[in-house]
NUSESE-213033 format. One record per residue (C-alpha): residue number from 0; residue in three letters; chain; x, y, z. Coordinates in pm, 1 decimal, always signed. Example, Ala and Ser with C-alpha at 12.3 -4.5 7.8 and 13.67 -1.06 7.14 Angstrom:
+-----+------+-------+----------+----------+----------+
!  nr ! rest ! kette !        u !        v !        w !
+-----+------+-------+----------+----------+----------+
!   0 !  ALA !     A !  +1230.0 !   -450.0 !   +780.0 !
!   1 !  SER !     A !  +1367.0 !   -106.0 !   +714.0 !
+-----+------+-------+----------+----------+----------+
//
This chain:
+-----+------+-------+----------+----------+----------+
!  nr ! rest ! kette !        u !        v !        w !
+-----+------+-------+----------+----------+----------+
!   0 !  MET !     A ! +14509.2 !  +4379.4 ! +16406.6 !
!   1 !  PRO !     A ! +14246.9 !  +4096.4 ! +16375.0 !
!   2 !  LYS !     A ! +14378.1 !  +3743.1 ! +16402.3 !
!   3 !  ARG !     A ! +14392.8 !  +3548.1 ! +16081.5 !
!   4 !  SER !     A ! +14154.8 !  +3251.2 ! +16053.6 !
!   5 !  GLU !     A ! +14302.6 !  +2900.8 ! +16072.8 !
!   6 !  LEU !     A ! +14109.6 !  +2809.3 ! +15761.0 !
!   7 !  PHE !     A ! +14356.1 !  +3008.6 ! +15552.4 !
!   8 !  THR !     A ! +14672.0 !  +2842.7 ! +15427.1 !
!   9 !  GLU !     A ! +14989.0 !  +2956.6 ! +15597.9 !
!  10 !  ASP !     A ! +15225.7 !  +3191.3 ! +15418.5 !
!  11 !  PRO !     A ! +15410.5 !  +3146.4 ! +15193.6 !
!  12 !  TYR !     A ! +15205.3 !  +2949.3 ! +14944.9 !
!  13 !  TYR !     A ! +15108.8 !  +2953.3 ! +14579.1 !
!  14 !  LEU !     A ! +14753.2 !  +2982.7 ! +14457.3 !
!  15 !  PRO !     A ! +14611.1 !  +2708.5 ! +14232.2 !
!  16 !  ARG !     A ! +14677.7 !  +2756.6 ! +13858.3 !
!  17 !  TYR !     A ! +15006.4 !  +2926.1 ! +13934.8 !
!  18 !  CYS !     A ! +15207.1 !  +2873.6 ! +13613.7 !
!  19 !  GLY !     A ! +15552.5 !  +2930.6 ! +13761.6 !
!  20 !  TYR !     A ! +15804.4 !  +2665.0 ! +13858.5 !
!  21 !  LEU !     A ! +15758.3 !  +2488.2 ! +14192.5 !
!  22 !  PRO !     A ! +16048.4 !  +2247.5 ! +14266.5 !
!  23 !  GLN !     A ! +15966.2 !  +1880.6 ! +14344.3 !
!  24 !  TYR !     A ! +15592.2 !  +1941.9 ! +14314.4 !
!  25 !  LYS !     A ! +15545.7 !  +1653.8 ! +14070.1 !
!  26 !  TYR !     A ! +15676.0 !  +1409.5 ! +14334.2 !
!  27 !  ARG !     A ! +15411.5 !  +1506.5 ! +14594.9 !
!  28 !  ILE !     A ! +15054.4 !  +1377.3 ! +14605.0 !
!  29 !  GLY !     A ! +14762.8 !  +1362.2 ! +14846.4 !
!  30 !  LYS !     A ! +14723.7 !  +1728.0 ! +14941.9 !
!  31 !  THR !     A ! +14599.9 !  +2047.7 ! +14787.6 !
!  32 !  TYR !     A ! +14822.8 !  +2267.4 ! +14575.3 !
!  33 !  GLY !     A ! +14838.6 !  +2527.2 ! +14850.7 !
!  34 !  ARG !     A ! +14945.6 !  +2276.7 ! +15119.9 !
!  35 !  HIS !     A ! +15213.8 !  +2127.4 ! +14896.7 !
!  36 !  SER !     A ! +15346.7 !  +2472.8 ! +14809.2 !
!  37 !  VAL !     A ! +15370.6 !  +2563.2 ! +15180.5 !
!  38 !  GLU !     A ! +15572.0 !  +2248.3 ! +15256.1 !
!  39 !  ILE !     A ! +15804.5 !  +2300.9 ! +14960.6 !
!  40 !  LEU !     A ! +15865.3 !  +2670.2 ! +15026.3 !
!  41 !  THR !     A ! +15930.0 !  +2617.6 ! +15398.3 !
!  42 !  ASP !     A ! +16129.1 !  +2292.4 ! +15374.6 !
!  43 !  PRO !     A ! +16501.4 !  +2374.5 ! +15417.0 !
!  44 !  GLY !     A ! +16597.2 !  +2048.9 ! +15244.0 !
!  45 !  VAL !     A ! +16448.3 !  +2156.7 ! +14910.7 !
!  46 !  SER !     A ! +16682.8 !  +2355.0 ! +14687.0 !
!  47 !  LYS !     A ! +16505.5 !  +2672.4 ! +14580.6 !
!  48 !  SER !     A ! +16565.3 !  +3039.9 ! +14529.9 !
!  49 !  GLY !     A ! +16614.8 !  +3253.8 ! +14836.0 !
!  50 !  ARG !     A ! +16376.5 !  +3516.6 ! +14700.7 !
!  51 !  TYR !     A ! +16003.8 !  +3458.8 ! +14669.8 !
!  52 !  VAL !     A ! +15806.6 !  +3580.1 ! +14371.6 !
!  53 !  LEU !     A ! +15500.9 !  +3629.9 ! +14588.6 !
!  54 !  THR !     A ! +15360.3 !  +3969.2 ! +14676.7 !
!  55 !  PRO !     A ! +15318.7 !  +3998.8 ! +15055.2 !
!  56 !  THR !     A ! +14955.6 !  +3977.3 ! +15161.7 !
!  57 !  GLU !     A ! +15016.6 !  +4214.4 ! +15451.5 !
!  58 !  SER !     A ! +15136.3 !  +4568.6 ! +15393.0 !
!  59 !  PRO !     A ! +15485.7 !  +4609.0 ! +15544.6 !
!  60 !  LEU !     A ! +15543.6 !  +4877.8 ! +15801.0 !
!  61 !  ALA !     A ! +15677.5 !  +5184.8 ! +15626.0 !
!  62 !  GLU !     A ! +16022.6 !  +5286.6 ! +15738.2 !
!  63 !  GLY !     A ! +15990.5 !  +5656.4 ! +15800.3 !
!  64 !  ARG !     A ! +15754.9 !  +5894.0 ! +15625.1 !
!  65 !  ASP !     A ! +15675.7 !  +5856.1 ! +15256.2 !
!  66 !  GLU !     A ! +15756.4 !  +6194.2 ! +15106.2 !
!  67 !  ARG !     A ! +15575.1 !  +6105.5 ! +14786.6 !
!  68 !  ARG !     A ! +15239.2 !  +6071.2 ! +14956.8 !
!  69 !  SER !     A ! +15279.4 !  +6393.7 ! +15152.6 !
!  70 !  ARG !     A ! +15378.0 !  +6583.0 ! +14835.9 !
!  71 !  LEU !     A ! +15080.2 !  +6449.4 ! +14641.1 !
!  72 !  ARG !     A ! +14848.9 !  +6510.4 ! +14935.0 !
!  73 !  SER !     A ! +14957.4 !  +6873.8 ! +14952.0 !
!  74 !  ARG !     A ! +14898.7 !  +6900.9 ! +14577.8 !
!  75 !  ALA !     A ! +14541.1 !  +6778.8 ! +14618.8 !
!  76 !  ASP !     A ! +14484.5 !  +7025.9 ! +14902.1 !
!  77 !  SER !     A ! +14611.9 !  +7321.4 ! +14699.7 !
!  78 !  TRP !     A ! +14447.9 !  +7237.0 ! +14367.9 !
!  79 !  GLY !     A ! +14126.6 !  +7080.7 ! +14495.1 !
!  80 !  ASN !     A ! +13984.6 !  +6752.7 ! +14368.4 !
!  81 !  GLN !     A ! +14233.2 !  +6619.8 ! +14113.3 !
!  82 !  ILE !     A ! +14229.1 !  +6309.5 ! +13894.6 !
!  83 !  LEU !     A ! +14597.0 !  +6236.9 ! +13959.5 !
!  84 !  THR !     A ! +14607.1 !  +6143.8 ! +14327.6 !
!  85 !  GLU !     A ! +14828.0 !  +5934.9 ! +14554.1 !
!  86 !  GLU !     A ! +14602.5 !  +5629.8 ! +14513.5 !
!  87 !  MET !     A ! +14579.3 !  +5560.8 ! +14139.7 !
!  88 !  VAL !     A ! +14365.2 !  +5261.9 ! +14040.7 !
!  89 !  PRO !     A ! +14482.9 !  +5022.1 ! +13765.2 !
!  90 !  GLY !     A ! +14290.0 !  +5065.6 ! +13442.0 !
!  91 !  TYR !     A ! +14321.8 !  +5443.5 ! +13422.1 !
!  92 !  THR !     A ! +14392.5 !  +5525.5 ! +13055.3 !
!  93 !  GLY !     A ! +14481.7 !  +5892.4 ! +13094.1 !
!  94 !  TYR !     A ! +14826.3 !  +6047.0 ! +13077.1 !
!  95 !  ILE !     A ! +15057.6 !  +6007.9 ! +13376.9 !
!  96 !  PRO !     A ! +15354.6 !  +6249.9 ! +13355.7 !
!  97 !  LYS !     A ! +15701.6 !  +6091.6 ! +13397.4 !
!  98 !  ARG !     A ! +15551.3 !  +5741.9 ! +13403.6 !
!  99 !  GLN !     A ! +15783.1 !  +5623.8 ! +13124.4 !
! 100 !  HIS !     A ! +16079.9 !  +5651.3 ! +13364.7 !
! 101 !  TYR !     A ! +15939.6 !  +5406.6 ! +13622.4 !
! 102 !  PHE !     A ! +15869.1 !  +5035.4 ! +13584.4 !
! 103 !  SER !     A ! +15905.9 !  +4694.7 ! +13757.4 !
! 104 !  ASN !     A ! +15656.8 !  +4779.1 ! +14028.3 !
! 105 !  THR !     A ! +15284.6 !  +4787.3 ! +14093.4 !
! 106 !  TYR !     A ! +15068.5 !  +5041.1 ! +13913.3 !
! 107 !  GLY !     A ! +15007.2 !  +5243.7 ! +14227.8 !
! 108 !  GLU !     A ! +15376.9 !  +5263.9 ! +14319.0 !
! 109 !  VAL !     A ! +15474.2 !  +5358.8 ! +13964.3 !
! 110 !  CYS !     A ! +15213.2 !  +5635.3 ! +13955.3 !
! 111 !  ARG !     A ! +15314.9 !  +5768.4 ! +14296.1 !
! 112 !  SER !     A ! +15682.1 !  +5785.1 ! +14197.5 !
! 113 !  ALA !     A ! +15604.5 !  +5944.4 ! +13860.1 !
! 114 !  LEU !     A ! +15366.5 !  +6205.9 ! +14001.4 !
! 115 !  SER !     A ! +15606.6 !  +6286.0 ! +14284.9 !
! 116 !  HIS !     A ! +15886.6 !  +6334.9 ! +14030.5 !
! 117 !  HIS !     A ! +15664.1 !  +6565.5 ! +13827.9 !
! 118 !  GLU !     A ! +15564.3 !  +6768.8 ! +14132.7 !
! 119 !  SER !     A ! +15925.8 !  +6807.1 ! +14245.9 !
! 120 !  GLU !     A ! +16019.6 !  +6943.9 ! +13902.4 !
! 121 !  GLN !     A ! +15730.9 !  +7188.1 ! +13916.3 !
! 122 !  ASP !     A ! +15845.8 !  +7306.4 ! +14259.3 !
! 123 !  GLU !     A ! +16198.5 !  +7363.7 ! +14125.1 !
! 124 !  ILE !     A ! +16063.5 !  +7570.3 ! +13836.3 !
! 125 !  LYS !     A ! +15854.0 !  +7780.9 ! +14073.1 !
! 126 !  GLU !     A ! +16155.7 !  +7834.5 ! +14297.3 !
! 127 !  LYS !     A ! +16365.0 !  +7955.1 ! +14001.9 !
! 128 !  GLN !     A ! +16090.8 !  +8196.8 ! +13901.1 !
! 129 !  ILE !     A ! +16082.3 !  +8337.0 ! +14253.8 !
! 130 !  GLN !     A ! +16460.7 !  +8378.0 ! +14253.5 !
! 131 !  LEU !     A ! +16450.9 !  +8556.5 ! +13916.9 !
! 132 !  LYS !     A ! +16188.4 !  +8800.1 ! +14042.4 !
! 133 !  ARG !     A ! +16402.0 !  +8862.2 ! +14351.2 !
! 134 !  VAL !     A ! +16708.1 !  +8939.9 ! +14137.4 !
! 135 !  LEU !     A ! +16506.8 !  +9182.7 ! +13924.1 !
! 136 !  SER !     A ! +16373.9 !  +9364.1 ! +14229.5 !
! 137 !  LEU !     A ! +16724.0 !  +9392.2 ! +14380.8 !
! 138 !  GLN !     A ! +16896.6 !  +9520.3 ! +14066.7 !
! 139 !  THR !     A ! +16620.6 !  +9767.7 ! +13983.4 !
! 140 !  GLY !     A ! +16621.4 !  +9907.0 ! +14337.8 !
! 141 !  SER !     A ! +16269.8 !  +9795.9 ! +14426.6 !
! 142 !  SER !     A ! +16396.5 !  +9610.8 ! +14735.2 !
! 143 !  SER !     A ! +16707.9 !  +9610.0 ! +14953.5 !
! 144 !  PRO !     A ! +16946.2 !  +9314.7 ! +14996.0 !
! 145 !  THR !     A ! +16929.3 !  +9133.2 ! +15328.9 !
! 146 !  THR !     A ! +17194.5 !  +8861.1 ! +15285.3 !
! 147 !  GLN !     A ! +17551.2 !  +8848.1 ! +15157.3 !
! 148 !  TYR !     A ! +17438.7 !  +8652.7 ! +14852.2 !
! 149 !  GLU !     A ! +17182.8 !  +8918.9 ! +14762.6 !
! 150 !  LYS !     A ! +17451.5 !  +9186.4 ! +14797.6 !
! 151 !  SER !     A ! +17672.5 !  +8997.9 ! +14551.7 !
! 152 !  LEU !     A ! +17392.7 !  +9009.0 ! +14296.5 !
! 153 !  LEU !     A ! +17425.7 !  +9387.2 ! +14284.0 !
! 154 !  GLN !     A ! +17789.9 !  +9358.4 ! +14173.7 !
! 155 !  THR !     A ! +17737.1 !  +9123.2 ! +13880.4 !
! 156 !  ARG !     A ! +17868.2 !  +9220.8 ! +13539.2 !
! 157 !  HIS !     A ! +17533.5 !  +9207.0 ! +13362.4 !
! 158 !  GLN !     A ! +17257.5 !  +9404.5 ! +13528.0 !
! 159 !  THR !     A ! +16892.8 !  +9343.9 ! +13451.3 !
! 160 !  PRO !     A ! +16708.0 !  +9447.7 ! +13249.1 !
! 161 !  LEU !     A ! +16971.7 !  +9404.8 ! +12977.7 !
! 162 !  PRO !     A ! +16979.7 !  +9700.9 ! +12733.2 !
! 163 !  PRO !     A ! +16925.2 !  +9614.3 ! +12364.2 !
! 164 !  HIS !     A ! +17220.2 !  +9668.4 ! +12127.6 !
! 165 !  ARG !     A ! +17002.4 !  +9759.7 ! +11830.7 !
! 166 !  ALA !     A ! +16648.6 !  +9874.7 ! +11772.7 !
! 167 !  GLU !     A ! +16549.4 !  +9580.8 ! +11554.1 !
! 168 !  PRO !     A ! +16681.4 !  +9225.6 ! +11591.5 !
! 169 !  GLU !     A ! +16899.9 !  +9100.4 ! +11310.2 !
! 170 !  ARG !     A ! +16738.0 !  +8835.7 ! +11098.1 !
! 171 !  TYR !     A ! +16915.9 !  +8504.7 ! +11135.4 !
! 172 !  GLN !     A ! +16939.8 !  +8272.5 ! +10839.2 !
! 173 !  SER !     A ! +17090.4 !  +7930.9 ! +10892.3 !
! 174 !  ALA !     A ! +17335.6 !  +7789.4 ! +10642.2 !
! 175 !  GLN !     A ! +17153.7 !  +7455.5 ! +10669.9 !
! 176 !  GLU !     A ! +16812.6 !  +7614.5 ! +10620.2 !
! 177 !  PHE !     A ! +16558.1 !  +7380.8 ! +10470.4 !
! 178 !  LYS !     A ! +16470.4 !  +7454.6 ! +10111.2 !
! 179 !  PRO !     A ! +16172.9 !  +7293.1 !  +9939.0 !
! 180 !  TYR !     A ! +16277.1 !  +7021.8 !  +9697.7 !
! 181 !  GLY !     A ! +16012.9 !  +7108.0 !  +9443.0 !
! 182 !  SER !     A ! +15798.3 !  +6873.0 !  +9241.2 !
! 183 !  PRO !     A ! +15961.1 !  +6541.2 !  +9141.7 !
! 184 !  TYR !     A ! +15813.7 !  +6585.7 !  +8794.3 !
! 185 !  PHE !     A ! +16041.9 !  +6883.7 !  +8721.0 !
! 186 !  MET !     A ! +16359.5 !  +6775.7 !  +8903.5 !
! 187 !  ASP !     A ! +16677.5 !  +6684.1 !  +8719.7 !
! 188 !  SER !     A ! +16742.5 !  +6319.2 !  +8648.2 !
! 189 !  GLY !     A ! +17032.4 !  +6304.7 !  +8895.3 !
! 190 !  ASN !     A ! +16832.7 !  +6444.6 !  +9187.5 !
! 191 !  LYS !     A ! +16807.3 !  +6192.1 !  +9472.7 !
! 192 !  MET !     A ! +16463.3 !  +6323.0 !  +9570.1 !
! 193 !  LYS !     A ! +16307.9 !  +6248.2 !  +9231.3 !
! 194 !  TRP !     A ! +16060.6 !  +5987.0 !  +9358.8 !
! 195 !  PHE !     A ! +15723.7 !  +5954.2 !  +9529.7 !
! 196 !  LYS !     A ! +15662.8 !  +5781.2 !  +9858.2 !
! 197 !  SER !     A ! +15427.9 !  +5487.4 !  +9889.4 !
! 198 !  GLY !     A ! +15063.0 !  +5587.2 !  +9896.2 !
! 199 !  TYR !     A ! +15085.8 !  +5856.0 !  +9626.7 !
! 200 !  THR !     A ! +14778.4 !  +5820.0 !  +9403.0 !
! 201 !  GLY !     A ! +14871.5 !  +6059.1 !  +9122.1 !
! 202 !  PHE !     A ! +14988.6 !  +5960.7 !  +8775.5 !
! 203 !  VAL !     A ! +15355.8 !  +5870.9 !  +8737.5 !
! 204 !  PRO !     A ! +15470.5 !  +5833.2 !  +8374.1 !
! 205 !  ARG !     A ! +15673.5 !  +5539.8 !  +8242.1 !
! 206 !  THR !     A ! +15604.6 !  +5314.8 !  +8541.9 !
! 207 !  ARG !     A ! +15350.8 !  +5075.1 !  +8394.8 !
! 208 !  GLU !     A ! +15616.7 !  +4844.8 !  +8249.3 !
! 209 !  LEU !     A ! +15829.5 !  +4845.6 !  +8568.3 !
! 210 !  ILE !     A ! +15755.0 !  +4554.4 !  +8802.0 !
! 211 !  SER !     A ! +15917.3 !  +4381.5 !  +9101.4 !
! 212 !  LEU !     A ! +16038.9 !  +4711.9 !  +9245.5 !
! 213 !  GLY !     A ! +15958.1 !  +4915.6 !  +9551.6 !
! 214 !  TYR !     A ! +15733.8 !  +5214.5 !  +9488.2 !
! 215 !  PRO !     A ! +16010.0 !  +5477.3 !  +9545.6 !
! 216 !  SER !     A ! +16250.5 !  +5295.1 !  +9311.1 !
! 217 !  GLN !     A ! +15976.0 !  +5239.1 !  +9055.6 !
! 218 !  THR !     A ! +15872.2 !  +5604.6 !  +9047.8 !
! 219 !  ASN !     A ! +16234.6 !  +5719.8 !  +9036.6 !
! 220 !  ARG !     A ! +16309.4 !  +5511.0 !  +8728.5 !
! 221 !  GLY !     A ! +15988.0 !  +5610.2 !  +8557.9 !
! 222 !  LEU !     A ! +16033.8 !  +5982.8 !  +8620.0 !
! 223 !  THR !     A ! +16400.3 !  +5969.0 !  +8516.1 !
! 224 !  LYS !     A ! +16311.3 !  +5795.0 !  +8191.5 !
! 225 !  PHE !     A ! +16033.8 !  +6044.3 !  +8123.4 !
! 226 !  THR !     A ! +16262.3 !  +6343.7 !  +8189.4 !
! 227 !  ASN !     A ! +16538.0 !  +6206.6 !  +7965.2 !
! 228 !  ASN !     A ! +16294.1 !  +6141.1 !  +7680.3 !
! 229 !  LEU !     A ! +16148.6 !  +6489.0 !  +7715.7 !
! 230 !  LYS !     A ! +16492.9 !  +6652.3 !  +7705.2 !
! 231 !  GLN !     A ! +16589.6 !  +6450.4 !  +7398.4 !
! 232 !  LEU !     A ! +16270.2 !  +6557.8 !  +7224.6 !
! 233 !  GLU !     A ! +16337.1 !  +6923.9 !  +7308.2 !
! 234 !  GLU !     A ! +16689.6 !  +6898.3 !  +7168.2 !
! 235 !  ASN !     A ! +16565.5 !  +6754.2 !  +6839.6 !
! 236 !  ILE !     A ! +16302.7 !  +7021.5 !  +6793.9 !
! 237 !  THR !     A ! +16454.5 !  +7367.2 !  +6731.3 !
! 238 !  SER !     A ! +16289.6 !  +7700.5 !  +6671.9 !
! 239 !  ASP !     A ! +16336.2 !  +7661.8 !  +6293.8 !
! 240 !  THR !     A ! +16161.8 !  +7327.0 !  +6280.0 !
! 241 !  LYS !     A ! +15832.9 !  +7342.8 !  +6098.5 !
! 242 !  LEU !     A ! +15577.7 !  +7076.9 !  +6159.6 !
! 243 !  PRO !     A ! +15356.7 !  +6988.1 !  +5862.0 !
! 244 !  LEU !     A ! +14997.6 !  +7078.3 !  +5926.3 !
! 245 !  ASN !     A ! +14802.5 !  +6887.5 !  +5663.4 !
! 246 !  PRO !     A ! +14429.2 !  +6904.7 !  +5719.8 !
! 247 !  PRO !     A ! +14245.4 !  +6575.1 !  +5675.0 !
! 248 !  THR !     A ! +14102.0 !  +6519.4 !  +5328.9 !
! 249 !  ASN !     A ! +13783.7 !  +6365.9 !  +5458.7 !
! 250 !  PRO !     A ! +13696.1 !  +6529.4 !  +5791.3 !
! 251 !  ARG !     A ! +13489.7 !  +6303.1 !  +6011.5 !
! 252 !  LYS !     A ! +13147.5 !  +6424.8 !  +6105.4 !
! 253 !  LEU !     A ! +13034.2 !  +6291.2 !  +6436.9 !
! 254 !  ASP !     A ! +12669.5 !  +6230.4 !  +6491.6 !
! 255 !  LYS !     A ! +12616.5 !  +6339.3 !  +6851.7 !
! 256 !  SER !     A ! +12272.4 !  +6181.9 !  +6863.1 !
! 257 !  ALA !     A ! +12406.4 !  +5831.7 !  +6791.5 !
! 258 !  ILE !     A ! +12397.5 !  +5581.9 !  +7076.4 !
! 259 !  TYR !     A ! +12580.3 !  +5293.4 !  +6904.9 !
! 260 !  PRO !     A ! +12821.6 !  +5440.0 !  +6643.5 !
! 261 !  THR !     A ! +12939.7 !  +5222.4 !  +6356.9 !
! 262 !  ASP !     A ! +13286.7 !  +5372.9 !  +6307.0 !
! 263 !  ARG !     A ! +13422.6 !  +5371.3 !  +6659.4 !
! 264 !  GLY !     A ! +13388.7 !  +5203.5 !  +6997.0 !
! 265 !  MET !     A ! +13205.4 !  +5322.2 !  +7304.3 !
! 266 !  VAL !     A ! +13374.0 !  +5532.6 !  +7567.3 !
! 267 !  PRO !     A ! +13468.3 !  +5331.9 !  +7881.0 !
! 268 !  HIS !     A ! +13241.9 !  +5363.0 !  +8186.4 !
! 269 !  TYR !     A ! +12931.3 !  +5387.3 !  +7966.9 !
! 270 !  THR !     A ! +12655.7 !  +5254.4 !  +8192.5 !
! 271 !  GLY !     A ! +12389.1 !  +5188.0 !  +7930.4 !
! 272 !  TYR !     A ! +12296.2 !  +4856.4 !  +7772.6 !
! 273 !  ILE !     A ! +12523.9 !  +4711.6 !  +7503.6 !
! 274 !  PRO !     A ! +12389.2 !  +4411.4 !  +7310.9 !
! 275 !  GLY !     A ! +12603.5 !  +4099.6 !  +7342.8 !
! 276 !  TYR !     A ! +12870.3 !  +4265.9 !  +7558.6 !
! 277 !  LYS !     A ! +12841.9 !  +4014.4 !  +7844.0 !
! 278 !  TYR !     A ! +12939.4 !  +3732.4 !  +7605.6 !
! 279 !  SER !     A ! +13256.2 !  +3909.2 !  +7482.6 !
! 280 !  ILE !     A ! +13592.8 !  +3856.8 !  +7649.6 !
! 281 !  GLY !     A ! +13960.1 !  +3907.3 !  +7572.5 !
! 282 !  HIS !     A ! +13960.7 !  +4261.3 !  +7428.8 !
! 283 !  THR !     A ! +13927.6 !  +4616.3 !  +7549.7 !
! 284 !  TYR !     A ! +13596.4 !  +4787.7 !  +7607.5 !
! 285 !  GLY !     A ! +13636.4 !  +4993.3 !  +7292.0 !
! 286 !  GLN !     A ! +13710.0 !  +4688.9 !  +7075.2 !
! 287 !  HIS !     A ! +13412.9 !  +4494.5 !  +7208.8 !
! 288 !  THR !     A ! +13173.9 !  +4785.9 !  +7152.2 !
! 289 !  PHE !     A ! +13294.8 !  +4877.3 !  +6801.9 !
! 290 !  ASN !     A ! +12988.9 !  +4870.2 !  +6574.1 !
! 291 !  THR !     A ! +12803.3 !  +4667.0 !  +6831.9 !
! 292 !  LEU !     A ! +12487.4 !  +4646.1 !  +6617.0 !
! 293 !  LYS !     A ! +12687.4 !  +4502.4 !  +6321.6 !
! 294 !  LEU !     A ! +12550.5 !  +4759.4 !  +6080.1 !
! 295 !  PRO !     A ! +12711.2 !  +4799.0 !  +5736.4 !
! 296 !  PRO !     A ! +12965.2 !  +5083.9 !  +5748.0 !
! 297 !  ALA !     A ! +12876.8 !  +5184.0 !  +5391.5 !
! 298 !  ASN !     A ! +12531.3 !  +5292.1 !  +5497.0 !
! 299 !  ASN !     A ! +12687.1 !  +5497.6 !  +5782.4 !
! 300 !  ARG !     A ! +12386.2 !  +5422.6 !  +5995.5 !
! 301 !  SER !     A ! +12365.1 !  +5419.3 !  +6371.0 !
! 302 !  MET !     A ! +12091.7 !  +5373.0 !  +6617.6 !
! 303 !  THR !     A ! +11988.0 !  +5711.9 !  +6746.7 !
! 304 !  ALA !     A ! +11799.6 !  +5815.3 !  +7053.0 !
! 305 !  ALA !     A ! +11429.9 !  +5848.5 !  +7011.5 !
+-----+------+-------+----------+----------+----------+
//
């Protein structure tokens, strides 16, 4: 191992801009931050923690063989060039299986432990599959038992393959089976699911006058009020009720060629020019555009398209 240069500060020491606590540092002057940190960390007269927060600059000698590395190395040999290796580099944004179970260590150590855990589980699954195939071959007579354990498999109560009890499987229906709630518009007033979640962009009746409520509560009250009013209206109207159908005495004749009618306002979202509209405020679009040319209604005139 090459000898370390004397220009380097002795271990242990803190690098400049270290934001952690260094006891009695504010009482020392005249030397660099690294030299002061060496003196403080090695001085037995300074009260400090017995454990350093520094990562060792030299890799410690491994005690025994690291089974994780050997397992991952064998995985790379069997599967070829893999992305998930024993030396994972920080910054990798892909998925690492079992990584959520390991923390409080460097990225490489966490990845090695997680990948080793994943590989050990895969080996257990493969071993169980091999054992199941062995049991099938023994109980079907394809192979002969060689151990006492394999002989005991021939005397089990249930022999494979298990015979079916009926030709077709019975359909299972759970007592807690989910049933669609239906549309909130047609639910009863007492139904707890009679509401819409936030983000619904459809029309919900009777909610315009409801304020200072959450959207689910607002839609529930509006729908309940609408359903109650509709039921009350249906109760008042029976099959014997006759509605008077009186035709209008003076049916209105609409001039479809008129651009600015004199007897009604313009339909909202009309994109054409309306004289004087930009100076009108305080009313609806239909009120502002009613007889916009100020023509006498007696003449029943309107400006028509050329």
